[in-house]
Backbone as JSON, one array per atom type, in Angstrom:
{
  "sequence": "MKPEDINQVLEKHRQWLLDHTQGTRADLHGVNLSGAYLRGANLREADLHGVNLRGADLHGVNLSGADLGWANLGWANLGGADLGEADLRGADLHGVNLSGANLHGVNLRESEDQMPY",
  "N": [[251.33, -60.02, 139.54], [254.03, -58.28, 140.84], [256.54, -56.16, 139.28], [259.03, -56.22, 140.67], [258.84, -58.66, 141.99], [258.79, -60.41, 139.84], [261.36, -59.92, 138.83], [262.86, -60.99, 140.93], [262.21, -63.71, 140.78], [263.27, -64.24, 138.24], [266.01, -63.78, 138.76], [266.61, -65.8, 140.68], [266.09, -67.98, 139.07], [268.07, -67.65, 137.13], [270.32, -68.21, 138.67], [269.79, -70.9, 139.24], [269.92, -72.03, 136.71], [272.65, -71.83, 136.21], [273.77, -73.43, 138.19], [272.34, -76.12, 139.44], [272.14, -76.55, 142.17], [271.93, -74.17, 143.35], [269.82, -71.25, 143.78], [266.45, -71.3, 142.37], [264.28, -73.1, 140.17], [262.33, -71.28, 137.86], [258.99, -70.92, 138.62], [256.16, -70.16, 137.41], [253.66, -71.02, 137.13], [250.43, -70.74, 136.06], [250.31, -67.99, 136.66], [249.31, -64.55, 136.34], [250.56, -62.68, 133.92], [249.91, -60.87, 132.04], [250.52, -58.51, 129.54], [253.1, -58.03, 130.47], [256.53, -56.91, 130.54], [259.06, -58.6, 129.39], [261.22, -58.69, 127.81], [264.04, -60.18, 126.36], [264.55, -61.86, 128.55], [265.75, -64.76, 130.38], [264.24, -67.63, 130.39], [264.64, -70.28, 130.14], [263.7, -73.66, 130.34], [261.77, -73.12, 132.24], [258.81, -73.32, 134.35], [255.92, -72.54, 133.04], [253.38, -73.27, 132.78], [250.07, -72.85, 131.9], [250.24, -70.09, 132.27], [249.32, -66.63, 132.0], [250.14, -64.72, 129.45], [249.17, -62.86, 127.78], [249.44, -60.42, 125.37], [251.99, -59.75, 126.2], [255.43, -58.57, 126.14], [257.76, -60.39, 124.85], [259.99, -60.39, 123.33], [262.86, -61.81, 121.96], [263.24, -63.53, 124.11], [264.5, -66.32, 125.96], [263.06, -69.27, 125.84], [263.55, -71.92, 125.62], [262.92, -75.32, 125.96], [261.0, -74.8, 127.89], [257.94, -75.17, 129.82], [255.07, -74.36, 128.48], [252.52, -75.2, 128.32], [249.07, -74.91, 127.74], [249.17, -72.2, 128.06], [248.29, -68.71, 127.83], [249.06, -66.99, 125.17], [248.12, -65.09, 123.53], [248.3, -62.44, 121.27], [250.85, -61.79, 122.12], [254.29, -60.69, 121.91], [256.6, -62.56, 120.52], [258.73, -62.32, 118.9], [261.83, -63.22, 117.56], [262.32, -64.89, 119.69], [263.58, -67.77, 121.5], [262.23, -70.76, 121.23], [262.89, -73.37, 121.16], [262.31, -76.79, 121.52], [260.3, -76.3, 123.36], [257.25, -76.77, 125.21], [254.18, -76.28, 124.03], [251.65, -77.27, 124.17], [248.21, -77.04, 123.75], [248.23, -74.29, 123.97], [247.13, -70.86, 123.64], [247.5, -69.2, 120.76], [246.61, -67.06, 119.38], [246.99, -64.37, 117.27], [249.66, -64.06, 118.0], [253.05, -62.88, 117.71], [255.48, -64.41, 115.99], [257.7, -63.88, 114.52], [260.81, -64.55, 113.26], [261.37, -66.26, 115.34], [262.78, -69.13, 117.0], [261.58, -72.22, 116.38], [262.22, -74.83, 116.54], [261.55, -78.16, 117.14], [259.34, -77.65, 118.74], [256.48, -78.43, 120.65], [253.36, -78.37, 119.5], [250.91, -79.59, 119.69], [247.42, -79.66, 119.94], [247.36, -76.92, 120.25], [245.93, -73.71, 119.76], [244.86, -71.26, 117.38], [243.04, -69.59, 118.23], [241.17, -69.1, 121.21], [238.41, -70.97, 122.33], [235.52, -69.21, 122.8]],
  "CA": [[252.66, -60.12, 140.1], [254.75, -57.02, 140.73], [257.82, -56.25, 138.55], [260.14, -56.61, 141.55], [258.7, -60.09, 142.23], [259.24, -61.08, 138.6], [262.82, -59.83, 138.8], [263.42, -61.92, 141.92], [262.04, -65.05, 140.2], [264.25, -64.35, 137.17], [267.33, -63.91, 139.34], [266.75, -67.15, 141.26], [266.14, -68.92, 137.94], [269.39, -67.51, 136.54], [271.23, -68.97, 139.53], [269.47, -72.31, 139.08], [270.44, -72.46, 135.41], [274.1, -71.93, 136.31], [274.13, -74.5, 139.11], [271.04, -76.59, 139.98], [272.14, -76.58, 143.65], [271.72, -72.77, 143.75], [268.59, -70.65, 143.23], [265.3, -72.19, 142.14], [263.67, -73.06, 138.84], [261.18, -70.36, 137.77], [257.67, -71.55, 138.63], [255.14, -69.14, 137.21], [252.49, -71.81, 136.79], [249.14, -70.11, 136.26], [250.41, -66.59, 137.07], [248.85, -63.56, 135.39], [251.63, -61.78, 133.5], [249.41, -60.22, 130.84], [251.13, -57.21, 129.28], [254.41, -57.91, 131.1], [257.7, -56.61, 129.72], [260.08, -59.58, 129.72], [262.12, -58.68, 126.66], [265.4, -60.66, 126.57], [264.7, -62.67, 129.76], [266.13, -66.15, 130.2], [263.29, -68.53, 131.05], [264.89, -71.64, 129.66], [263.27, -74.76, 131.21], [260.88, -72.61, 133.31], [257.45, -73.82, 134.42], [254.99, -71.48, 132.68], [252.14, -73.98, 132.45], [248.85, -72.1, 132.19], [250.49, -68.68, 132.55], [248.66, -65.66, 131.12], [251.11, -63.78, 128.89], [248.47, -62.16, 126.72], [249.93, -59.08, 125.08], [253.3, -59.51, 126.84], [256.56, -58.36, 125.27], [258.72, -61.48, 125.1], [260.92, -60.37, 122.22], [264.21, -62.29, 122.27], [263.28, -64.33, 125.35], [264.9, -67.73, 125.84], [262.05, -70.17, 126.41], [263.87, -73.27, 125.17], [262.62, -76.36, 126.95], [260.03, -74.33, 128.89], [256.6, -75.71, 129.78], [254.06, -73.32, 128.22], [251.26, -75.88, 128.06], [247.84, -74.25, 128.06], [249.43, -70.78, 128.31], [247.64, -67.73, 126.98], [250.07, -66.17, 124.5], [247.43, -64.26, 122.56], [248.8, -61.09, 120.99], [252.18, -61.58, 122.71], [255.39, -60.51, 120.97], [257.65, -63.54, 120.7], [259.69, -62.12, 117.81], [263.22, -63.52, 117.9], [262.42, -65.72, 120.9], [264.02, -69.16, 121.34], [261.24, -71.69, 121.77], [263.34, -74.72, 120.85], [261.91, -77.89, 122.4], [259.3, -75.86, 124.34], [255.97, -77.43, 125.21], [253.08, -75.32, 123.87], [250.41, -78.01, 123.99], [247.0, -76.38, 124.18], [248.42, -72.84, 124.16], [246.43, -69.92, 122.81], [248.48, -68.48, 119.96], [245.86, -66.1, 118.54], [247.62, -63.07, 117.09], [251.03, -64.0, 118.51], [254.11, -62.58, 116.76], [256.58, -65.38, 116.08], [258.64, -63.48, 113.51], [262.2, -64.79, 113.6], [261.49, -67.15, 116.51], [263.24, -70.49, 116.82], [260.51, -73.13, 116.74], [262.73, -76.2, 116.34], [261.16, -79.17, 118.11], [258.26, -77.18, 119.59], [255.28, -79.24, 120.71], [252.19, -77.52, 119.3], [249.67, -80.36, 119.68], [246.22, -79.08, 120.58], [247.43, -75.46, 120.32], [244.89, -73.08, 118.94], [245.11, -69.88, 117.01], [242.02, -68.85, 118.98], [240.56, -69.81, 122.32], [236.97, -71.05, 122.12], [234.79, -68.36, 123.73]],
  "C": [[253.4, -58.8, 139.84], [256.06, -57.2, 139.99], [258.99, -56.7, 139.43], [260.07, -58.1, 141.88], [259.14, -60.91, 141.02], [260.75, -61.07, 138.52], [263.46, -60.79, 139.78], [263.32, -63.35, 141.39], [263.08, -65.25, 139.11], [265.67, -64.51, 137.69], [267.57, -65.3, 139.93], [266.82, -68.2, 140.16], [267.49, -68.88, 137.26], [270.42, -68.31, 137.34], [271.05, -70.46, 139.35], [270.02, -72.85, 137.77], [271.95, -72.66, 135.44], [274.54, -73.14, 137.15], [272.83, -74.95, 139.82], [271.01, -76.73, 141.5], [271.91, -75.17, 144.2], [270.39, -72.29, 143.18], [267.48, -71.65, 143.14], [264.8, -72.01, 140.74], [262.47, -72.11, 138.89], [259.89, -71.15, 137.69], [256.64, -70.44, 138.6], [253.84, -69.77, 136.75], [251.19, -71.03, 137.11], [249.16, -68.64, 136.65], [249.91, -65.68, 135.95], [249.96, -62.56, 135.1], [251.19, -61.06, 132.2], [250.04, -58.81, 130.72], [252.51, -57.02, 129.88], [255.51, -57.62, 130.08], [258.81, -57.55, 130.18], [261.12, -59.7, 128.62], [263.53, -59.13, 127.09], [265.62, -61.53, 127.8], [265.12, -64.1, 129.41], [265.21, -67.02, 131.05], [263.42, -69.94, 130.53], [264.49, -72.66, 130.73], [262.35, -74.32, 132.34], [259.52, -73.29, 133.23], [256.49, -72.65, 134.23], [253.66, -72.08, 132.28], [250.95, -73.13, 132.85], [249.05, -70.62, 132.49], [249.73, -67.8, 131.56], [249.7, -64.63, 130.71], [250.47, -63.0, 127.74], [249.0, -60.73, 126.58], [251.29, -58.75, 125.68], [254.37, -59.29, 125.77], [257.64, -59.35, 125.67], [259.76, -61.53, 123.97], [262.31, -60.82, 122.68], [264.33, -63.14, 123.53], [263.72, -65.75, 125.05], [263.88, -68.56, 126.59], [262.31, -71.61, 125.99], [263.61, -74.26, 126.33], [261.62, -75.97, 128.01], [258.69, -75.05, 128.72], [255.62, -74.55, 129.67], [252.72, -73.97, 127.87], [250.08, -75.1, 128.58], [248.05, -72.77, 128.46], [248.64, -69.92, 127.37], [248.71, -66.8, 126.44], [249.44, -65.26, 123.48], [247.99, -62.88, 122.48], [250.15, -60.8, 121.64], [253.19, -61.4, 121.6], [256.48, -61.49, 121.33], [258.66, -63.46, 119.55], [261.1, -62.38, 118.29], [263.4, -64.38, 119.11], [262.93, -67.12, 120.53], [263.02, -70.06, 122.05], [261.62, -73.14, 121.48], [262.97, -75.72, 121.93], [260.9, -77.48, 123.48], [258.01, -76.65, 124.15], [254.85, -76.39, 125.17], [251.76, -76.05, 123.67], [249.24, -77.23, 124.57], [247.11, -74.88, 124.34], [247.58, -72.03, 123.2], [247.46, -69.07, 122.09], [247.82, -67.45, 119.05], [246.6, -64.77, 118.49], [249.05, -62.97, 117.56], [252.02, -63.67, 117.39], [255.24, -63.54, 116.99], [257.66, -65.09, 115.03], [260.08, -63.71, 113.98], [262.42, -65.69, 114.81], [262.02, -68.52, 116.12], [262.14, -71.42, 117.3], [260.93, -74.6, 116.57], [262.29, -77.11, 117.48], [260.03, -78.75, 119.04], [257.08, -78.14, 119.51], [254.06, -78.35, 120.65], [250.88, -78.32, 119.27], [248.6, -79.67, 120.49], [246.3, -77.57, 120.76], [246.42, -74.89, 119.38], [245.32, -71.68, 118.59], [244.04, -68.97, 117.63], [241.51, -69.73, 120.13], [239.05, -69.86, 122.04], [236.22, -70.26, 123.18], [233.31, -68.66, 123.67]]
}
């Protein structure tokens, strides 16, 4: 996905968060965003199920209530991120940086610190 496409998704999601009758909820289900720079983005309640965020910079991102089930977060930087109430079931967390992240109420069932290769 191109950076301008990501920016468009983020803008529509911002509008949706302000007023659910405007914009659209971010749906990045299964998208390859490995290595993406999303520092400080607001992806609260976004659909990121199965997304590939391996090595992405997500420092300070708001992912509260987001669906990150079965996402690849290996080696991603989630330092200072808000993951409150996020669903990380089955997510790959190998090498992820969670320093200072809010993990209150996160669902980590079946999450792995390594993917079985």
